[in-house]
MIZA-394342 format. One record per residue (C-alpha): residue in three letters; residue number from 1; x, y, z. Coordinates in steps of 0.02 Angstrom, whole numbers, always signed. Layout:
N
("ALA"; NUM; (X; Y; Z));
...
//
This chain:
531
("GLY"; 1; (+668; +6136; -31));
("ASN"; 2; (+724; +6150; +134));
("SER"; 3; (+660; +6028; +263));
("SER"; 4; (+653; +6038; +433));
("ASN"; 5; (+640; +5916; +588));
("TYR"; 6; (+545; +5932; +738));
("SER"; 7; (+461; +5807; +869));
("ASN"; 8; (+325; +5828; +1001));
("GLU"; 9; (+312; +5729; +1176));
("VAL"; 10; (+151; +5664; +1201));
("SER"; 11; (+119; +5594; +1394));
("ALA"; 12; (-53; +5491; +1428));
("THR"; 13; (-114; +5489; +1593));
("PRO"; 14; (-193; +5301; +1650));
("ILE"; 15; (-396; +5291; +1682));
("ALA"; 16; (-437; +5178; +1834));
("ALA"; 17; (-559; +5076; +1776));
("THR"; 18; (-735; +5072; +1893));
("PRO"; 19; (-749; +4910; +1972));
("SER"; 20; (-905; +4833; +1949));
("ALA"; 21; (-1042; +4819; +2081));
("SER"; 22; (-1059; +4633; +2176));
("SER"; 23; (-1184; +4517; +2123));
("ASN"; 24; (-1177; +4421; +2290));
("ALA"; 25; (-1335; +4438; +2367));
("ASN"; 26; (-1328; +4281; +2489));
("LEU"; 27; (-1305; +4261; +2681));
("SER"; 28; (-1172; +4187; +2782));
("SER"; 29; (-1279; +4147; +2923));
("MET"; 30; (-1452; +4141; +2974));
("ALA"; 31; (-1517; +4128; +3173));
("VAL"; 32; (-1688; +4127; +3233));
("SER"; 33; (-1716; +4142; +3415));
("GLY"; 34; (-1741; +3991; +3511));
("ILE"; 35; (-1757; +3873; +3361));
("THR"; 36; (-1684; +3730; +3273));
("LEU"; 37; (-1689; +3755; +3103));
("SER"; 38; (-1716; +3608; +2955));
("PRO"; 39; (-1601; +3601; +2885));
("SER"; 40; (-1463; +3672; +2941));
("PHE"; 41; (-1420; +3854; +2889));
("ASP"; 42; (-1307; +3833; +2734));
("PRO"; 43; (-1294; +4006; +2605));
("GLY"; 44; (-1347; +3891; +2469));
("THR"; 45; (-1511; +3829; +2546));
("PHE"; 46; (-1639; +3961; +2515));
("SER"; 47; (-1801; +3859; +2617));
("TYR"; 48; (-1800; +3800; +2799));
("THR"; 49; (-1932; +3735; +2925));
("ALA"; 50; (-1943; +3751; +3121));
("SER"; 51; (-2087; +3679; +3255));
("VAL"; 52; (-2105; +3778; +3402));
("ALA"; 53; (-2218; +3739; +3564));
("ASN"; 54; (-2385; +3804; +3587));
("GLY"; 55; (-2309; +3934; +3729));
("VAL"; 56; (-2166; +4015; +3605));
("THR"; 57; (-2276; +4165; +3518));
("LEU"; 58; (-2134; +4268; +3429));
("VAL"; 59; (-1955; +4243; +3358));
("ILE"; 60; (-1812; +4356; +3322));
("VAL"; 61; (-1719; +4324; +3142));
("THR"; 62; (-1530; +4386; +3143));
("PRO"; 63; (-1474; +4380; +2965));
("THR"; 64; (-1281; +4404; +2920));
("ILE"; 65; (-1235; +4433; +2746));
("SER"; 66; (-1102; +4372; +2651));
("ASP"; 67; (-1037; +4551; +2563));
("SER"; 68; (-1053; +4695; +2666));
("ASN"; 69; (-1126; +4812; +2545));
("ALA"; 70; (-1276; +4701; +2508));
("LYS"; 71; (-1442; +4762; +2596));
("VAL"; 72; (-1568; +4631; +2700));
("LYS"; 73; (-1743; +4638; +2752));
("VAL"; 74; (-1844; +4542; +2865));
("ASN"; 75; (-2024; +4523; +2817));
("GLY"; 76; (-1999; +4700; +2718));
("THR"; 77; (-1931; +4779; +2847));
("ALA"; 78; (-1736; +4838; +2838));
("VAL"; 79; (-1595; +4747; +2955));
("THR"; 80; (-1424; +4791; +2989));
("SER"; 81; (-1328; +4643; +2957));
("GLY"; 82; (-1290; +4528; +3100));
("GLN"; 83; (-1397; +4618; +3222));
("ALA"; 84; (-1580; +4572; +3271));
("SER"; 85; (-1741; +4585; +3199));
("GLY"; 86; (-1905; +4659; +3273));
("ALA"; 87; (-2025; +4541; +3363));
("ILE"; 88; (-2117; +4423; +3242));
("ASN"; 89; (-2274; +4360; +3288));
("LEU"; 90; (-2320; +4179; +3281));
("ASN"; 91; (-2483; +4111; +3265));
("VAL"; 92; (-2548; +3940; +3289));
("GLY"; 93; (-2513; +3831; +3151));
("SER"; 94; (-2400; +3892; +3002));
("THR"; 95; (-2323; +4079; +2996));
("GLN"; 96; (-2195; +4118; +2857));
("ILE"; 97; (-2036; +4221; +2889));
("THR"; 98; (-1940; +4309; +2725));
("VAL"; 99; (-1773; +4367; +2739));
("VAL"; 100; (-1741; +4450; +2574));
("VAL"; 101; (-1555; +4509; +2508));
("THR"; 102; (-1522; +4637; +2382));
("ALA"; 103; (-1349; +4638; +2320));
("GLN"; 104; (-1246; +4779; +2282));
("ASP"; 105; (-1298; +4782; +2109));
("GLY"; 106; (-1468; +4835; +2147));
("LYS"; 107; (-1516; +4688; +2039));
("THR"; 108; (-1477; +4529; +2108));
("VAL"; 109; (-1597; +4464; +2231));
("GLN"; 110; (-1604; +4306; +2345));
("THR"; 111; (-1750; +4248; +2448));
("TYR"; 112; (-1734; +4124; +2615));
("THR"; 113; (-1905; +4062; +2700));
("VAL"; 114; (-1925; +3987; +2840));
("ASN"; 115; (-2090; +3911; +2893));
("VAL"; 116; (-2141; +3895; +3072));
("SER"; 117; (-2259; +3776; +3144));
("ARG"; 118; (-2307; +3844; +3312));
("ALA"; 119; (-2403; +3694; +3401));
("GLU"; 120; (-2586; +3678; +3437));
("ALA"; 121; (-2628; +3651; +3633));
("VAL"; 122; (-2731; +3492; +3679));
("THR"; 123; (-2758; +3433; +3852));
("ALA"; 124; (-2760; +3243; +3887));
("SER"; 125; (-2890; +3137; +3968));
("SER"; 126; (-2898; +2960; +4060));
("THR"; 127; (-3045; +2903; +3930));
("ALA"; 128; (-2968; +2924; +3760));
("PRO"; 129; (-2768; +2943; +3680));
("ILE"; 130; (-2712; +3103; +3557));
("GLN"; 131; (-2717; +3075; +3403));
("VAL"; 132; (-2536; +3142; +3346));
("THR"; 133; (-2519; +3173; +3136));
("THR"; 134; (-2391; +3280; +3069));
("LYS"; 135; (-2429; +3441; +3132));
("PRO"; 136; (-2340; +3489; +3320));
("VAL"; 137; (-2437; +3476; +3482));
("SER"; 138; (-2410; +3541; +3661));
("ILE"; 139; (-2492; +3427; +3763));
("THR"; 140; (-2553; +3464; +3961));
("VAL"; 141; (-2590; +3326; +4076));
("PRO"; 142; (-2700; +3398; +4232));
("ALA"; 143; (-2641; +3301; +4396));
("SER"; 144; (-2814; +3220; +4383));
("VAL"; 145; (-2769; +3111; +4219));
("THR"; 146; (-2709; +2952; +4245));
("ASN"; 147; (-2624; +2852; +4089));
("ALA"; 148; (-2612; +2997; +3952));
("GLU"; 149; (-2562; +2917; +3772));
("ILE"; 150; (-2551; +2983; +3623));
("VAL"; 151; (-2545; +2871; +3472));
("VAL"; 152; (-2465; +2904; +3310));
("ALA"; 153; (-2460; +2814; +3134));
("THR"; 154; (-2341; +2667; +3101));
("THR"; 155; (-2262; +2577; +2971));
("MET"; 156; (-2165; +2430; +2962));
("ALA"; 157; (-1985; +2409; +2913));
("GLY"; 158; (-1936; +2229; +2901));
("SER"; 159; (-2005; +2140; +3056));
("SER"; 160; (-2000; +2321; +3163));
("LYS"; 161; (-2119; +2453; +3146));
("GLU"; 162; (-2083; +2643; +3138));
("ALA"; 163; (-2166; +2812; +3158));
("MET"; 164; (-2087; +2987; +3109));
("LEU"; 165; (-2155; +3097; +3249));
("PRO"; 166; (-2171; +3311; +3237));
("LEU"; 167; (-2144; +3404; +3400));
("VAL"; 168; (-2225; +3352; +3548));
("GLU"; 169; (-2208; +3452; +3701));
("VAL"; 170; (-2288; +3371; +3861));
("GLN"; 171; (-2312; +3454; +4013));
("ALA"; 172; (-2382; +3327; +4152));
("ALA"; 173; (-2438; +3394; +4323));
("THR"; 174; (-2376; +3272; +4452));
("THR"; 175; (-2338; +3252; +4647));
("LEU"; 176; (-2153; +3322; +4603));
("GLY"; 177; (-2204; +3460; +4514));
("ASN"; 178; (-2230; +3487; +4316));
("VAL"; 179; (-2138; +3353; +4227));
("SER"; 180; (-2092; +3394; +4045));
("ILE"; 181; (-2048; +3308; +3875));
("MET"; 182; (-1987; +3367; +3723));
("ILE"; 183; (-1987; +3257; +3571));
("PRO"; 184; (-1904; +3374; +3419));
("ASP"; 185; (-1997; +3389; +3254));
("GLY"; 186; (-1919; +3242; +3147));
("THR"; 187; (-1884; +3108; +3271));
("LYS"; 188; (-1899; +2916; +3197));
("ILE"; 189; (-1969; +2804; +3313));
("THR"; 190; (-1917; +2624; +3305));
("ALA"; 191; (-2008; +2480; +3399));
("PRO"; 192; (-2056; +2293; +3391));
("GLY"; 193; (-2172; +2235; +3267));
("ASN"; 194; (-2316; +2213; +3395));
("TRP"; 195; (-2320; +2386; +3438));
("ASP"; 196; (-2482; +2462; +3403));
("GLY"; 197; (-2419; +2658; +3401));
("THR"; 198; (-2456; +2693; +3582));
("ILE"; 199; (-2362; +2818; +3693));
("LYS"; 200; (-2381; +2831; +3856));
("LEU"; 201; (-2355; +3000; +3913));
("PRO"; 202; (-2244; +3034; +4082));
("GLN"; 203; (-2326; +2963; +4246));
("VAL"; 204; (-2274; +2959; +4430));
("LEU"; 205; (-2262; +2801; +4510));
("SER"; 206; (-2242; +2733; +4684));
("ASN"; 207; (-2060; +2746; +4740));
("SER"; 208; (-2079; +2581; +4810));
("SER"; 209; (-2106; +2511; +4638));
("VAL"; 210; (-1927; +2492; +4601));
("THR"; 211; (-1808; +2432; +4724));
("ILE"; 212; (-1602; +2502; +4703));
("ASN"; 213; (-1473; +2400; +4831));
("HIS"; 214; (-1404; +2528; +4918));
("GLY"; 215; (-1505; +2660; +4847));
("ILE"; 216; (-1651; +2808; +4925));
("VAL"; 217; (-1782; +2802; +4763));
("SER"; 218; (-1822; +2975; +4754));
("ALA"; 219; (-1946; +2992; +4596));
("VAL"; 220; (-2009; +2868; +4473));
("ILE"; 221; (-2070; +2921; +4293));
("GLU"; 222; (-2150; +2788; +4183));
("VAL"; 223; (-2152; +2845; +4019));
("GLY"; 224; (-2171; +2767; +3822));
("SER"; 225; (-2234; +2571; +3828));
("THR"; 226; (-2227; +2450; +3956));
("GLU"; 227; (-2246; +2318; +3836));
("VAL"; 228; (-2123; +2350; +3709));
("SER"; 229; (-1941; +2461; +3695));
("LEU"; 230; (-1973; +2619; +3587));
("THR"; 231; (-1781; +2687; +3531));
("PHE"; 232; (-1773; +2855; +3449));
("ASP"; 233; (-1653; +2946; +3310));
("ARG"; 234; (-1657; +3107; +3393));
("ALA"; 235; (-1642; +3137; +3583));
("VAL"; 236; (-1774; +3168; +3686));
("ARG"; 237; (-1773; +3284; +3834));
("LEU"; 238; (-1845; +3237; +4001));
("LEU"; 239; (-1853; +3338; +4132));
("ILE"; 240; (-1896; +3292; +4316));
("PRO"; 241; (-1922; +3439; +4447));
("ASN"; 242; (-1831; +3466; +4604));
("GLN"; 243; (-1711; +3322; +4568));
("GLY"; 244; (-1558; +3401; +4540));
("GLY"; 245; (-1408; +3329; +4607));
("LYS"; 246; (-1477; +3149; +4606));
("LYS"; 247; (-1412; +3007; +4539));
("ALA"; 248; (-1518; +2951; +4388));
("GLY"; 249; (-1565; +2780; +4306));
("PHE"; 250; (-1665; +2675; +4197));
("VAL"; 251; (-1751; +2503; +4224));
("ARG"; 252; (-1773; +2380; +4072));
("ASN"; 253; (-1849; +2213; +4070));
("GLY"; 254; (-1844; +2223; +4269));
("VAL"; 255; (-1644; +2273; +4260));
("PHE"; 256; (-1589; +2452; +4331));
("THR"; 257; (-1448; +2524; +4244));
("GLU"; 258; (-1368; +2696; +4307));
("ILE"; 259; (-1362; +2846; +4187));
("THR"; 260; (-1172; +2904; +4193));
("GLY"; 261; (-1169; +2987; +4029));
("THR"; 262; (-1158; +3180; +4001));
("VAL"; 263; (-1170; +3311; +3880));
("THR"; 264; (-1066; +3471; +3863));
("ALA"; 265; (-1244; +3574; +3825));
("ASP"; 266; (-1417; +3564; +3873));
("THR"; 267; (-1455; +3588; +3692));
("GLN"; 268; (-1535; +3477; +3549));
("ALA"; 269; (-1387; +3492; +3437));
("ALA"; 270; (-1278; +3430; +3582));
("ALA"; 271; (-1379; +3286; +3634));
("ASP"; 272; (-1419; +3237; +3463));
("HIS"; 273; (-1212; +3213; +3425));
("GLU"; 274; (-1139; +3160; +3602));
("ILE"; 275; (-1269; +3037; +3655));
("ALA"; 276; (-1228; +2838; +3573));
("ALA"; 277; (-1404; +2761; +3487));
("GLY"; 278; (-1509; +2699; +3625));
("GLY"; 279; (-1410; +2808; +3769));
("ASP"; 280; (-1441; +2925; +3894));
("ALA"; 281; (-1350; +3070; +3981));
("LYS"; 282; (-1404; +3197; +4137));
("MET"; 283; (-1361; +3352; +4186));
("MET"; 284; (-1419; +3461; +4329));
("ILE"; 285; (-1511; +3629; +4258));
("GLY"; 286; (-1544; +3722; +4428));
("SER"; 287; (-1649; +3609; +4537));
("ASP"; 288; (-1707; +3495; +4420));
("LEU"; 289; (-1650; +3348; +4335));
("VAL"; 290; (-1643; +3355; +4132));
("ILE"; 291; (-1634; +3174; +4062));
("TRP"; 292; (-1568; +3159; +3856));
("THR"; 293; (-1622; +3011; +3822));
("LYS"; 294; (-1619; +2905; +3649));
("HIS"; 295; (-1745; +2769; +3727));
("PHE"; 296; (-1934; +2770; +3839));
("THR"; 297; (-1930; +2665; +3992));
("LEU"; 298; (-1950; +2692; +4176));
("PHE"; 299; (-1822; +2819; +4232));
("VAL"; 300; (-1787; +2843; +4421));
("SER"; 301; (-1685; +2969; +4506));
("TYR"; 302; (-1614; +2927; +4693));
("THR"; 303; (-1479; +2947; +4816));
("GLN"; 304; (-1333; +2822; +4852));
("VAL"; 305; (-1314; +2746; +5016));
("ASP"; 306; (-1190; +2655; +5121));
("SER"; 307; (-1179; +2509; +5047));
("THR"; 308; (-1132; +2407; +5212));
("SER"; 309; (-1304; +2462; +5288));
("ASN"; 310; (-1437; +2321; +5283));
("THR"; 311; (-1571; +2465; +5270));
("VAL"; 312; (-1610; +2593; +5163));
("THR"; 313; (-1643; +2774; +5236));
("ARG"; 314; (-1735; +2907; +5116));
("SER"; 315; (-1731; +3095; +5157));
("GLY"; 316; (-1869; +3149; +5272));
("GLY"; 317; (-1968; +3292; +5212));
("GLY"; 318; (-1917; +3415; +5075));
("GLY"; 319; (-1789; +3528; +5011));
("GLY"; 320; (-1587; +3493; +4956));
("GLY"; 321; (-1422; +3467; +5025));
("GLY"; 322; (-1379; +3398; +5221));
("ALA"; 323; (-1385; +3234; +5281));
("ALA"; 324; (-1532; +3102; +5259));
("THR"; 325; (-1624; +3125; +5406));
("ASN"; 326; (-1717; +2978; +5480));
("SER"; 327; (-1732; +3028; +5667));
("ALA"; 328; (-1843; +3145; +5767));
("THR"; 329; (-1873; +3182; +5951));
("ILE"; 330; (-2052; +3192; +6014));
("SER"; 331; (-2108; +3272; +6177));
("ALA"; 332; (-2166; +3163; +6326));
("THR"; 333; (-2292; +3299; +6385));
("SER"; 334; (-2332; +3381; +6211));
("GLY"; 335; (-2307; +3230; +6096));
("GLY"; 336; (-2297; +3263; +5914));
("LYS"; 337; (-2307; +3221; +5735));
("THR"; 338; (-2170; +3177; +5621));
("THR"; 339; (-2115; +3125; +5449));
("LEU"; 340; (-1966; +3015; +5433));
("ASN"; 341; (-1926; +2911; +5282));
("GLY"; 342; (-2112; +2952; +5209));
("ALA"; 343; (-2199; +2862; +5358));
("THR"; 344; (-2292; +2987; +5498));
("ILE"; 345; (-2303; +2952; +5666));
("GLU"; 346; (-2412; +3053; +5777));
("VAL"; 347; (-2397; +3042; +5959));
("PRO"; 348; (-2517; +3103; +6070));
("ALA"; 349; (-2470; +3191; +6244));
("GLY"; 350; (-2443; +3100; +6388));
("ALA"; 351; (-2424; +2935; +6309));
("MET"; 352; (-2242; +2910; +6392));
("ASP"; 353; (-2152; +2951; +6539));
("SER"; 354; (-2009; +3052; +6455));
("ASN"; 355; (-1967; +3122; +6278));
("ILE"; 356; (-1914; +2985; +6159));
("GLN"; 357; (-1796; +2975; +6004));
("VAL"; 358; (-1884; +2887; +5848));
("THR"; 359; (-1807; +2823; +5718));
("VAL"; 360; (-1877; +2768; +5543));
("ASP"; 361; (-1777; +2643; +5431));
("ILE"; 362; (-1833; +2553; +5268));
("VAL"; 363; (-1816; +2373; +5253));
("SER"; 364; (-1708; +2348; +5096));
("ASP"; 365; (-1726; +2167; +5093));
("THR"; 366; (-1909; +2119; +5123));
("SER"; 367; (-1883; +1944; +5069));
("ILE"; 368; (-1844; +1859; +5240));
("LEU"; 369; (-2005; +1923; +5313));
("PRO"; 370; (-2157; +1814; +5324));
("MET"; 371; (-2313; +1852; +5193));
("ASP"; 372; (-2480; +1742; +5218));
("SER"; 373; (-2528; +1700; +5042));
("ALA"; 374; (-2691; +1818; +5061));
("LEU"; 375; (-2593; +1966; +5067));
("GLN"; 376; (-2488; +2071; +4949));
("LEU"; 377; (-2363; +2202; +4994));
("VAL"; 378; (-2398; +2351; +4934));
("SER"; 379; (-2286; +2483; +5017));
("GLU"; 380; (-2092; +2498; +5077));
("VAL"; 381; (-2077; +2384; +5238));
("TYR"; 382; (-2050; +2523; +5391));
("GLU"; 383; (-1963; +2487; +5534));
("ILE"; 384; (-1985; +2594; +5669));
("LYS"; 385; (-1902; +2618; +5827));
("LYS"; 386; (-1876; +2728; +5992));
("ASP"; 387; (-1731; +2750; +6127));
("LYS"; 388; (-1831; +2680; +6271));
("ASP"; 389; (-1905; +2531; +6310));
("GLY"; 390; (-2102; +2492; +6350));
("GLU"; 391; (-2267; +2525; +6259));
("PHE"; 392; (-2355; +2682; +6233));
("SER"; 393; (-2484; +2724; +6363));
("LYS"; 394; (-2608; +2822; +6225));
("PRO"; 395; (-2623; +2751; +6057));
("VAL"; 396; (-2504; +2811; +5913));
("VAL"; 397; (-2554; +2845; +5730));
("ILE"; 398; (-2440; +2766; +5604));
("THR"; 399; (-2471; +2834; +5423));
("LEU"; 400; (-2389; +2772; +5270));
("PRO"; 401; (-2382; +2812; +5090));
("PHE"; 402; (-2441; +2645; +4965));
("ASP"; 403; (-2433; +2617; +4791));
("LYS"; 404; (-2626; +2644; +4746));
("THR"; 405; (-2585; +2558; +4576));
("LYS"; 406; (-2562; +2387; +4647));
("VAL"; 407; (-2737; +2401; +4739));
("ASP"; 408; (-2904; +2348; +4649));
("SER"; 409; (-3023; +2401; +4789));
("ALA"; 410; (-3140; +2276; +4714));
("LYS"; 411; (-3037; +2126; +4738));
("TRP"; 412; (-2922; +2187; +4879));
("THR"; 413; (-2932; +2287; +5056));
("ALA"; 414; (-2790; +2385; +5087));
("GLY"; 415; (-2731; +2426; +5280));
("VAL"; 416; (-2576; +2450; +5391));
("TYR"; 417; (-2522; +2285; +5482));
("TRP"; 418; (-2374; +2244; +5596));
("LEU"; 419; (-2261; +2116; +5593));
("ASN"; 420; (-2276; +2015; +5769));
("GLU"; 421; (-2093; +1941; +5782));
("GLN"; 422; (-2152; +1799; +5900));
("THR"; 423; (-2299; +1724; +5781));
("HIS"; 424; (-2209; +1774; +5619));
("LYS"; 425; (-2391; +1863; +5589));
("TRP"; 426; (-2445; +2017; +5523));
("MET"; 427; (-2572; +2103; +5615));
("SER"; 428; (-2695; +2217; +5570));
("LEU"; 429; (-2700; +2395; +5658));
("GLU"; 430; (-2833; +2488; +5750));
("SER"; 431; (-2946; +2606; +5678));
("LEU"; 432; (-2898; +2599; +5515));
("ASN"; 433; (-2914; +2721; +5367));
("VAL"; 434; (-2871; +2727; +5195));
("ASP"; 435; (-2861; +2860; +5081));
("GLU"; 436; (-2844; +2787; +4908));
("ALA"; 437; (-2850; +2940; +4804));
("ASN"; 438; (-2699; +2989; +4892));
("GLY"; 439; (-2616; +2826; +4938));
("THR"; 440; (-2602; +2837; +5120));
("ALA"; 441; (-2670; +2704; +5248));
("SER"; 442; (-2660; +2723; +5442));
("GLY"; 443; (-2707; +2638; +5615));
("SER"; 444; (-2658; +2650; +5785));
("VAL"; 445; (-2537; +2539; +5885));
("ASN"; 446; (-2453; +2555; +6059));
("HIS"; 447; (-2285; +2498; +6011));
("PHE"; 448; (-2168; +2505; +5887));
("THR"; 449; (-2105; +2367; +5788));
("LYS"; 450; (-2104; +2334; +5569));
("PHE"; 451; (-2247; +2419; +5496));
("ALA"; 452; (-2315; +2403; +5327));
("VAL"; 453; (-2467; +2432; +5229));
("LEU"; 454; (-2534; +2261; +5153));
("ALA"; 455; (-2684; +2204; +5031));
("LEU"; 456; (-2798; +2069; +5094));
("ASP"; 457; (-2880; +1971; +4949));
("LYS"; 458; (-3057; +1973; +4985));
("ALA"; 459; (-3081; +1802; +4889));
("LYS"; 460; (-2990; +1727; +5005));
("THR"; 461; (-3061; +1675; +5172));
("GLU"; 462; (-2903; +1662; +5289));
("GLN"; 463; (-2879; +1819; +5382));
("PRO"; 464; (-2693; +1834; +5431));
("GLN"; 465; (-2745; +1967; +5571));
("THR"; 466; (-2813; +1856; +5689));
("ASN"; 467; (-2682; +1751; +5791));
("GLU"; 468; (-2715; +1575; +5795));
("ALA"; 469; (-2627; +1476; +5922));
("ASP"; 470; (-2532; +1319; +5867));
("PHE"; 471; (-2428; +1277; +6025));
("ALA"; 472; (-2375; +1093; +6045));
("ASP"; 473; (-2375; +1100; +6234));
("ILE"; 474; (-2551; +1141; +6283));
("LYS"; 475; (-2640; +999; +6151));
("GLY"; 476; (-2763; +923; +6237));
("GLN"; 477; (-2728; +1006; +6405));
("TRP"; 478; (-2898; +1076; +6506));
("TYR"; 479; (-2854; +1254; +6469));
("GLU"; 480; (-2814; +1233; +6282));
("SER"; 481; (-2967; +1341; +6215));
("ASN"; 482; (-2956; +1479; +6334));
("VAL"; 483; (-2748; +1492; +6277));
("ARG"; 484; (-2819; +1502; +6103));
("GLU"; 485; (-2944; +1631; +6145));
("LEU"; 486; (-2824; +1753; +6219));
("VAL"; 487; (-2697; +1727; +6102));
("LYS"; 488; (-2846; +1812; +5968));
("LEU"; 489; (-2871; +1936; +6096));
("GLY"; 490; (-2711; +1997; +6079));
("ALA"; 491; (-2682; +1972; +6262));
("ILE"; 492; (-2551; +1846; +6250));
("ASN"; 493; (-2419; +1767; +6118));
("GLY"; 494; (-2307; +1610; +6144));
("TYR"; 495; (-2128; +1588; +6118));
("PRO"; 496; (-2009; +1591; +5950));
("ASP"; 497; (-2003; +1401; +5954));
("ASN"; 498; (-2203; +1369; +5945));
("THR"; 499; (-2229; +1336; +6134));
("PHE"; 500; (-2333; +1421; +6266));
("ARG"; 501; (-2235; +1359; +6425));
("PRO"; 502; (-2371; +1324; +6537));
("ASP"; 503; (-2267; +1278; +6681));
("ALA"; 504; (-2152; +1457; +6668));
("ASN"; 505; (-2167; +1606; +6788));
("ILE"; 506; (-2219; +1750; +6730));
("THR"; 507; (-2202; +1938; +6827));
("ARG"; 508; (-2340; +2053; +6883));
("ALA"; 509; (-2305; +2162; +6762));
("GLU"; 510; (-2332; +2042; +6629));
("PHE"; 511; (-2487; +1980; +6729));
("VAL"; 512; (-2548; +2164; +6733));
("THR"; 513; (-2519; +2154; +6532));
("VAL"; 514; (-2622; +2010; +6507));
("ILE"; 515; (-2755; +2073; +6614));
("VAL"; 516; (-2761; +2248; +6526));
("LYS"; 517; (-2764; +2168; +6354));
("ALA"; 518; (-2908; +2035; +6392));
("PHE"; 519; (-3039; +2153; +6468));
("GLN"; 520; (-2962; +2317; +6359));
("LEU"; 521; (-2959; +2417; +6503));
("GLY"; 522; (-2936; +2608; +6470));
("GLU"; 523; (-2821; +2722; +6575));
("HIS"; 524; (-2886; +2792; +6747));
("GLU"; 525; (-2838; +2902; +6888));
("GLY"; 526; (-2750; +2819; +7023));
("LYS"; 527; (-2600; +2786; +7116));
("THR"; 528; (-2440; +2749; +7012));
("PHE"; 529; (-2282; +2641; +7038));
("ALA"; 530; (-2109; +2703; +6988));
("ASP"; 531; (-2070; +2544; +6924));
//
């Protein structure tokens, strides 16, 4: 048979494969407001912890997913990737937050958990230390409480002791304002082997407790331990209110060291990373001074002054900025009350003939001043001057602050004294008044010189406020006993070379002064003389 040839043309259209749905259920980041996660976030780590102070009552979570096709929920509520969740309330104790990511395939699910521990609120007392365990704690120290402490459990590590701390927040009410400390969760303390686990909470000490060459001390904060050195493996934040712009330093083993380090941000991460072991840094936050430190000791804020000056001048009154003020004008007709460098001077009306300029300097080198064996210095030494000669016709009241921690009232009697430059003796002021609670002492006097608060040892019989004449040129003379009595009355003084000079001439003004002081005469109406 016949055959025929033929062909068919066939064309094929390729069919695109349907891509499989993603199984990526990871987060690329997760942030919790105001919280540092432990450990730091990693997409492959699914369990975290964090601690917050008692004052933190809620947080917000911002999760970001790795795959834009995945879905994410925070505590069961859907959240847009990279956007904040709703507010999550925190209970005192532990609160668990769950972040659940569902992959595009609808099958793969990954759960991240954050357990947040909110600190318990505790109030410190003067009678018993606070026991700190593994739970975070927020401590309030009232202004009336002294020597507040916490105690932690310690373990031996070779010849040293160590302790692990939870988050510890402290708010201490002081004369400076609220001094705060924040010890981060998981901080390890290292101390000498004789440490008993006690940590002193911040306490304000007298400015006179620290002397800085050519510096005006503004605040002294003691924290940690006075007996042993405490160091930390993480930075601790100390805030001293209203000290912004001041220099800062610390005292260790009696040696003052300025803090010159800084950090790039006021954050735990920056301070931990940028501060060396055992180091410090400082920064100004608003009007406050913040010190980040990896050790506890005595911290100081101060202002540098001219290094050529022999005395230290302190700023009078509050407020910031401006030059130091150590002088003021007082009216003759109305009198006045002024506080300069911490010393308060109250001059009554009519105590002088004309207006005066009063200046108060703080003597920086007190080692050159005489000091009786029965006395101890418990304040700064204030040199008070005026621009006019002569004594006041009415008593002037001087009030000075002192370090009350140095005065045990059972053993010592505090009072304001003035330095007699001729006899080199400290003399007690009249009308003494001591406010032990506020650490101030006052008294009356009719002239200006150097003043200080001294404490007299009650156990010693020597009374340094009484002048004792020991003039070589009156011994054996018929008038010796009379001269000694006049010296005791404060009516007369000898000369700097410990002589009386009985044959020397005196002016009528000097004679009248002796009479007035000897008989303690008061002011009366009558004729006055221009000279």
